[in-house]
C-alpha angles and dihedrals in degrees: 000000000000123000118242122228127180112226105222101163143019140202117222132206111243119248097002116163098192108080091206092059100049097100120070097165139023125199149171147149124284120181090344093306120115115228135185129187127193120233092255094050095045092048088050092047092050094047093046089049090238097126134023106206119198140178121217108234116178091340091308127110112239113194122237113227138180117256133175126228120177091344092307119118117222141158126258137158120257114265115283136160095257126099145228107051107286096223099040090050093062120102122255116275116243118235114274 
């Protein structure tokens, strides 16, 4: 069974033109401990069913999944009726 982690912040690549490539890390707090996972690690954890990441949108968990754009894997939330992009609207993660 996969662990569940709430994504509460992101780190963006500076000056990225591709909106799908903006995020290079996601993070949050679990049990009082701050965590941060790189894009590559988060994608691997999702694909290996090790971690279910989610974003809290209007008091409702929205799952983070792996998608592909122009051959590049990235994370996104499942389609919902809320805008803007659930991940890109999160604040920047502080250094750990």
